[in-house]
Structure formats: structure tokens, C-alpha cells
N, C-alpha and C positions, 0 to 999 in steps of 0.2 A: 682044360684049359689052354694050352698050348695052342690046341687047335683052333681054337673061338677067335682067339686075335688077331690073326692075319685075315680072318672072315669078316671081321667089325670093322678092321680098317682099308679093307676094299670097297664096304659099304660107305664109310665114310668119305673116302676120296671120289667115289662115284658121286655122292650126292653134292660135293664142292664143284665139280665140273659142272653138273645140271643150273648150279645158281649162275656160272659164271655167262650161261649163255642166255640168262633172262637180262635185258638191256634196263638199265635206270633211267626216270622220267627224266630229261633235262630239262632247264629252266625256262628254253623256250618252248619247251612243249606245254608248259603249264598254260591254262585256259584261266584269262582274268575277265572278271566283269565290269561290263564297264555301262554308265549310261551317255547315251549320245544324244547331240542336238545337231539342226541343221540350219547355217548359221544366214542370216538373210541382210544383204548389202543395204545400207540406209547412209542417207546424206547427215554429217558429223558436221556442228560448230566446232571449231579449233579457237582454243584460246590459250594467250600466253599468261601466263601465273608466274606473279613474284609479289615477295612479300613487302609491305610498306607499313608507316606509322601514322598514326593520326595526332595531330596538332591543334592549337587553341588558333582562330585566325585574330582575335583579338586577345592579349594576351601583356598586360602591362605591371609595372610596379610604380604606386603611387607615393609621391612625394609632396610635400609641403611647400606652399609658395612663400610662406613667411613662419618667421622664428616664436617658438615661445613653450608655453608650459601646454602639454594635451589636457584637456579639461574635462573632456567626456567620450568615451568613445559606444557608437550606438551599436557597431553590430561586431561579428566574431566570424570565426573562421567557418568554410562549410555554408554560411548563409547566402541564399538568394538576393540580389539588389536591383533595383531596377535605377536605369539613367534618372540621375538628380537625386536620387537619395541621398540623406544627411550617412556618411561614417566614423566624423570623426571632427572635433572640438577643441579649437586651440583657444589659451585663455588671450582675450582682446581688449581688457582693460585699460592696459595703458597706451592701446592704439585709440581708445574712446576717449582716454584723459588728453592725448595729443592732436585728438580731433577737435577737441571742446576749444583748445587754446588756439588753434588754426582758425578757427572761426572767427574766435575773438579778435585775433588780430586782424582778419581778413576785412569785420565788419568796421574798423578803426580805419584801415589803410582807405576801405569806400567812402568812409567820411572826410578822410584828409583830400583822395583825391577828387570830390565833389568841390572844395572850397577850391581847393588848386587851379580846377579847370574854370571853375567861374572867375578867378584871379588870373588866369591866365586870357580869357576874354577880354579881359576891362585893358590889360595890357596890349592887347593887339590891336583893338579901337584906339587907344592913346598913339601905338605905331605907324595905324593907319593915316592918324591926323598929324603924324611927324611931330609929335611931342616925346617920345623918347627916341631912343638909340637904337639901331637895327640890331646892336650885341644886345642890348638889355632886353628887346624884345625874345631875340634867338636863346638869350639863356634862360628864360622863362618856359619856352616852349621845350628846351631839353628837360628840363625839368618835368615838366607835365609827362612826357614820353618817361623817363624814368618810373614816376608814379603809375603810370597804366602798366607798364611791363612787372613793377613788383608785384603790381595785381593779380596780373596774368599767373606769373609763378607761384606766389600765393594758393590763387585759385586750384592751378594744378597739384599742388603739394596737397591739400584737402582731398581733390579728387582720388588721389594715390594712397591716402590713410583709408578714407571708404573702402576702395578696394582690397586693401590688406585687410578690411573688418572680414569684409567679403569673403575672403580668402582664406581667411580663420577658420571657416565652416568646410570641411572636404568632402565634397561630395562624388557620386560614381557617375564614372565618363560613361558608363555604355551597362546595359544589362549583363549580367553575369553572375560568378560565384566568389563568393572570398576564399582565395585558396589558402592565405596566410595573413596572418596579422604580424606586425614586426614589433609594435608599442602598447605600452599599457597608459592608462591615466596616472599623473603626475610625471610623465616622461619630459626630459627637455626635446623638442628638436629642431630642425633647421630643413634648409632647403637641400641639404643631401642626405636625409634622414628618410630609411625607408618606413610607409606607412604601411601599406598592404598590397598584395598582390593578387588583382584582381582576372579572371577568366571568363571570356564567354564561352559557352556550350554551344550552343544552334547559331549556324550551323557550327561544324569541325570539316577540316582540311585535312586530306590524306597525302601523304607526300611519297612517291616513289619513283623506279627508274626502269627507264625501257632501253634496248640493244639499238644502236642505231638502224637494221633493218626494218623497223616495225614502227618507225617514228610517222611514216604515210600514215600509218593505220591510227593517229591519235592526233585531234586537233581539239581547240576550245570548243566546252560545248559538248564533246563526246560522251556517251553515257559509259559510265565504268561500272564493274559488278565487285562484289567486295563482300568476302564472307570472313565475320570477326566473332570468333569464338567468344559463345557467351550471351552474345547478342543477336547471332543468324546473318542473313544474306540482305545486302543493303545495297542501291545504286545511287550514285552519285553522277556530277558532270566536273568534266575539267574544266579549270580557272586558270592554269598556268602552266606553261612551258618554257623551260628555260630557252632562253636565245643561244646557249651554247653549251656543248657536248661536255662531259666531265673527264678524268685522266683514263678512265677503264671503256671509254667510246660510248656511254652510256647517256641519255639526256633525262636531266629531275623534270617529275611532272606533277602537279598538285590537282587533287578533285575536290570538291565541295559535297557534303554529304549534310543534309536536315536531319536534325537530333533534338526535336521537340521536347523528349523524356529527358533527356542525357544520361543514355545509358551507354555511350560512345564516350570516354575519358582522354584527353593527352597524355601519349605515351602507349596506345594499345595498338598491339602489331592487327594488320590484317592480309588475308591472301587477296592478293588482287589480280581480277579476269579480264583479258582484253580480247576481244572478238578478233581475230587477224585472219580468218579466213573459215572456207567450209573444205572438206575432202568425203569421198567413200569410203566406208569401212565396215567390216563386218561385226556386229554386236554379239557377244559371248559373256557367257558368265564369267566373271574374273577370277572363280576357280578352275576353269580351263585351262588357264595359261601357268607353265613352269618353266624352271630354267635350265636350261644344258650348257653348263659353262657360264660362259657369261652372255649365253643369247636368251632369246623370250620365245618359247615353242607351244603350238599348238598339237594335240594328238590325231592325224586324220585317220579315221578306220577304212580300211580295204581289206575284201576277200578275207575278211575274219584277224586279218593283221593291223597292228599299230604303226604307224610311221609319223617321226616327230617333224613339223614344219615350222621353219624359223617366221617369226611375225613382227610386226612393227607395234609399239603400243602409243595407240595416238593420243587417248581420253580415258578416263577411269571415272564412272559417273554411279554412285550408288554401288550395288554390287556387281556392276556388269562392266566389262571394257570393252571398248573399240579398237582393233586391229586390223590392220593389212598386210598382205604377204601372198602366198601361193596356193590362197583357199580360194574357192568359189561356191556360187551356190548350188546346194544338192550336196555339197561331200558331209559327211558323219563324222562328228569332233565328238571325242571323248570329253566329258564332264565330271566323271567321278571314278574313284581311283587309277586317277595320272598319274600320280608319283610311284605306283606301282610298276608303269609301264617301262620299256627298254626299246629299240629299233627292232621289229619284226614280232613284235609280241604276241601270242594267238589272243583274243578278246573276244567277248560272247556278249556283244548287247544285249543288253536289258529292253 
């Protein structure tokens, strides 16, 4: 047994030395399978993008022009109304009584005025014949003038009451939707009382801001692209540019969008796209771009090895990215298993 033990130790030691001579496969020697693409240079439209929000072009809170009890409400929240449609009726029975009284007074005053005008004509003839004094004539003339002024004033009161009766019926000032109703039948209202909030949804206005450098790219009538979540892509035209810049050196711009079906609601957000120029760029699948630290890179394949090349992202459209950088047409760019690649890694293009 003692003779066998040294022999066993010798064989074990010999085996260990032979294993040390077999080199281990390093990470750099691993071959990573990748698929590659040859990029092509294209002209790309470059857009400046910014968030904007929609607002109603017409948005008003209606108030009555007369005081009284609400007799009838003809519409409700959410309803579409046309310009001139009846919305609400305020009780007008006291106004009608006042109108009746004023008309009676006016008729009596007209009769008195007719009599006094005839009296004045008689006094005028007497004065012309020097049968009465000038003072007597002037007194009659003065009284006639007072009657005429009283008639005009009473006529104006009658027209004012007629106007109030017409104003007791509140109508829609434009086509739109009733956003809020603030009163009910039986409520007492006066000219400071809110009745309805009415908004127009076609067209609608999109408000956003652009930096100073892009002001030359936008003017009244410029076409604006907008992406609205739940609605889709839309086009509108610039209708307003602020005459001054804000404190953050941006310019407020507003664009009008047609909205015949009312899908866009005031307060909705949109991603605004403004065409600011064209650039040459390489079109690649977005998955071909990875991050290396804070840099965006693609992996160029040369002589069976991968090398990172920093690129600048110009825009993303669908599943594709448009980039610029130290790549050229004919280069082979990895688009699969790129997350496994390291500088100098061996690759096997599929």
C-alpha cells in the first residue's frame, strides 16, 4: 500500500500540470452571431417638436341682460346649439304690464301734443298779427317744446321695455356646445348671474411655443403637423404669432385646426411638428442603436470584429432611426445581438 501511494501522487501531479498547459477561451475569443445591414444615405426632413394644448376659439359665459325669475330652460349640458337657438326664458309679465302702461301714457301724450300744437299755431298767427305779446308767444312755444321732448322720452322708454322683453329670451350667440349650465327654472337671475358656458369646437386652436432660432420658419398661414393621442395626425394653419417673446425667450404661436366631428376637446395635448430643414442621414433599424455610457453608438463590423461608432440621432420614425456619424454607405452595421457586443468582439455575420 505504501508503495502505491507515491505512484498515485506522481500521476495526479502530472495530470494537473498537463491541464495548466491547456489555455482557457477568453471573452474576446467568443464568436457572437449577428445579422448585419448596409445603410443607405437618404435626405430626411427635420422637424422641431414641442407639446401644445388645444383651446376653444369661441368660449363664453352667458349672462342675462334683464333681471327676473327663470321661467323656462330649453337646453342642457352637452347639447349642441345653433346660433339664435333659445336657451332660456326669463319671466316677462311685469315688463309687459309696464309696456302696456307706457303705451297708454304715450297715446294720451300724443293727443295732448296734437291739441297743444294746434293751440300753438293759433297763438303764432296772433303774434304775427301783433295781437299778442312776444312773451306770450314764446311761452306757448316753450310749452310745445316740452311736450315734444316728453313724447320722445316716453317713446324711448317704450322701446327700452320692448328690448328688455326681447332680451328676456336668452339665445345662443354662435354654434357650439353647452359646457355648463349654472341655473334652473325658478331661480332669480340678474345681469351678474352666470347662465351657461358655451364653447365652439370647430375650428379649435392649438397653442404652443417655439425657440427664437425657429421663428423664421413660422409665419401666418404656415402648415403645422400635430399628433393627438386618440385622434391621430392632423394638419392646421398658423393664425397667430405673439408680437413679443416670453421670459424664456420663446414665441407663442397659435394654429387653427378643423374639427367637424368634435373629436378634439379644449385642454387636449398634442405633439406639434414644425418643418425646420432637411439633412442627409442613414436609415437604420432602431434596435441597431445602443448606449455606451451617455453616447449613442452603432456597431460596425470589419474583418470579423465589432467596433462602436458614435452617431447622432436625427429622428425616429416608426421602427427606424435616422442617424449621422462616422459611417458610410457600404459599411456593415450589426442589428441583432448588439447588446452582447464589446469593442473588438469577434462576430459571425448571419
